[in-house]
C-alpha positions in Angstrom: 115.1 63.5 167.6 115.4 62.9 163.7 114.0 66.7 162.7 116.9 67.7 164.9 119.5 65.5 163.5 118.5 66.6 160.1 118.6 70.4 161.1 122.4 69.9 162.7 123.1 68.6 159.0 122.1 71.1 156.8 123.8 73.7 159.3 127.2 71.8 159.3 126.7 71.4 155.6 126.7 74.7 155.3 128.9 76.2 157.5 131.4 73.6 155.6 130.5 75.8 152.2 130.8 79.0 153.7 134.2 78.0 155.4 135.5 77.4 151.6 134.3 80.5 150.8 135.9 82.4 153.7 139.3 82.2 152.7 141.7 84.1 151.3 141.4 84.9 147.8 143.5 83.8 145.1 144.6 86.4 142.2 146.2 85.7 138.7 147.9 88.6 138.1 150.6 90.7 139.9 151.8 94.0 138.7 154.9 95.1 140.3 158.2 97.4 140.6 161.9 97.2 141.5 164.9 99.5 142.5 168.5 98.4 143.7 171.8 97.9 142.1 173.3 96.3 139.2 177.4 94.8 138.8 179.2 93.4 136.0 181.1 90.3 135.9 183.8 89.8 132.4 186.8 90.1 131.6 187.9 92.9 133.6 185.7 92.0 136.5 186.4 88.8 138.1 184.3 89.5 141.3 180.6 90.2 142.1 179.4 93.5 143.3 182.6 95.2 141.9 181.5 99.1 141.0 178.1 98.6 141.2 175.4 101.1 139.7 171.7 101.6 139.5 168.8 99.2 138.7 165.5 99.9 138.3 162.0 98.2 136.4 159.0 96.8 136.5 157.1 93.3 136.0 153.9 91.9 135.7 153.2 88.2 136.6 150.5 85.5 135.6 150.2 83.1 138.3 148.8 79.7 137.3 148.7 78.1 141.4 150.5 79.5 144.3 153.9 77.5 143.4 154.1 78.2 139.8 153.7 81.7 137.9 155.2 83.1 134.4 157.0 86.9 134.6 157.6 89.5 132.2 160.3 91.7 133.4 162.2 94.9 131.7 164.8 96.6 133.7 167.5 99.5 133.0 170.1 99.2 135.0 173.7 100.8 134.5 177.2 98.9 135.2 180.4 100.5 135.7 184.1 99.2 134.9 187.6 99.0 137.3 189.0 102.9 136.8 192.5 101.7 135.7 190.0 100.8 132.3 189.2 104.4 131.7 186.3 103.0 130.4 183.3 104.7 130.5 179.6 103.2 132.1 177.2 101.1 130.3 173.5 101.3 130.3 171.2 98.2 129.9 167.9 98.0 129.0 166.6 94.3 129.4 163.4 92.5 128.9 162.9 89.2 129.8 160.4 86.6 130.2 161.1 83.7 133.1 159.2 81.0 134.4 158.9 81.0 138.1 158.7 78.0 141.1 157.7 78.8 144.9 159.2 76.5 147.1 156.2 77.0 149.7 152.7 76.8 148.4 152.9 81.2 148.8 149.8 83.1 150.2 148.4 84.7 153.1 147.8 82.5 156.1 145.2 80.6 156.2 143.4 77.4 157.2 145.7 75.3 155.2 148.9 75.0 156.9 150.9 73.8 153.7 150.1 77.7 152.4 152.9 80.0 153.8 153.5 84.0 153.5 157.1 83.8 153.0 158.8 81.9 150.2 162.3 81.1 148.6 161.9 81.3 145.2 164.0 80.7 142.0 163.5 81.6 138.0 164.9 81.0 134.4 163.9 82.1 131.1 164.8 83.9 128.0 165.9 87.9 127.9 167.1 90.6 125.1 169.6 93.5 125.9 170.2 96.6 124.4 173.4 98.8 125.5 176.0 100.9 124.1 175.7 104.4 122.4 172.0 105.1 121.5 171.4 101.2 122.6 172.9 100.1 119.0 174.1 96.7 120.4 172.4 94.1 122.0 172.5 90.5 122.7 170.2 87.5 123.9 170.8 86.6 127.6 169.9 83.2 129.6 168.4 85.4 133.2 168.8 83.0 136.3 167.0 84.3 139.9 167.0 83.8 143.1 164.8 85.6 145.4 162.9 85.5 148.5 158.9 87.2 149.0 157.0 88.0 151.3 153.1 88.4 151.9 152.4 91.6 153.4 148.3 91.7 152.8 146.3 89.9 150.3 146.8 92.4 147.6 150.5 93.4 148.6 154.0 91.5 148.0 157.5 92.1 148.6 160.5 90.2 147.0 164.0 90.7 146.9 165.5 89.4 143.6 169.3 88.7 142.7 169.0 87.8 138.9 171.9 86.9 136.7 172.1 87.2 132.9 174.6 85.4 130.8 175.0 87.2 127.4 175.5 85.6 124.6 175.6 85.7 120.9 175.5 88.9 118.6 176.9 92.0 120.5 177.6 90.3 123.9 181.4 90.9 124.0 180.5 94.7 123.7 179.1 95.1 127.0 182.7 96.8 127.9 182.1 99.4 125.2 186.1 98.1 123.8 187.6 96.0 121.6 190.5 95.2 123.9 188.4 93.4 125.8 186.3 90.9 123.9 187.2 87.4 124.8 190.3 88.5 126.9 191.1 84.9 128.1 191.3 83.7 124.0 188.7 81.0 125.0 186.6 79.1 122.3 182.9 80.2 121.4 181.6 77.3 122.9 183.1 77.9 126.6 180.0 79.7 128.1 183.1 81.3 130.7 183.9 83.6 128.2 180.8 85.2 128.2 180.1 88.6 129.8 177.6 88.6 132.8 175.2 91.1 134.4 174.1 90.9 137.4 171.3 93.2 139.6 170.4 92.9 143.4 166.8 94.8 143.8 163.8 95.1 146.1 160.6 95.4 145.3 156.8 95.4 145.5 153.8 94.5 143.5 150.1 94.7 143.8 147.7 92.0 142.8 144.4 91.7 141.3 142.0 89.8 139.0 140.9 87.6 141.8 140.2 84.0 140.6 136.5 82.8 140.9 135.6 80.3 143.8 134.2 77.1 143.7 132.5 75.0 146.5 134.3 71.9 146.6 131.6 70.1 149.0 128.7 71.6 147.0 130.3 71.0 143.5 128.9 73.9 142.2 129.7 77.7 142.6 126.2 79.2 143.9 125.2 76.5 147.1 121.9 77.8 146.9 121.4 75.3 144.4 122.1 72.3 146.8 119.5 69.7 147.1 118.9 68.0 150.2 116.8 65.3 150.7 115.6 63.4 154.3 114.8 59.4 154.0 112.9 59.0 157.1 113.6 55.0 157.8 110.8 52.7 158.0 109.2 51.6 161.3 
């Protein structure tokens, strides 16, 4: 009877370790592309999605865990202006780094009910933009992102991202390509409302790789075969 219990204990211990190793792998790096639309809000446009144009880009992310990650992104977009202005469209190359936070523990559905295959997320960071003729003008900007992610497969993720970029400093008032529309409302330089804003709404798909090494939490060792189990038979 005691031998049966000992065998059963070993089987249960090994099964527990196997279950921990059988979960969905966690990947550290993710690379993706996106495409969608872009628009401008500033001295000429007072409302969002006026004269929308195109946007496309790519990004790479490093995941610290299922909630936090850091993303480097580069986008090429075009913004248009109301026809009455007579201004030509402007093209921008935007490059930024943002810190992302998932509202849920994001991954494929598995034994942990707290892990979800769909999550909303936010991100904020710092970026640099080139625009104008031959991209001679430049400005810094603060990107703020609202988005939604869907884990389609262990390696594949789809996301919708709505990014807002508040431009400031350097040539930030030249996004309209005309000095006639620089600070139309004569706001002082400390007023953030005087700065132009460029937004993009994109749909993206990404591929995850670089699997994080797994650990057996019960065995306290990456290799369960090193487990040492001792049976003590009580004295009669």
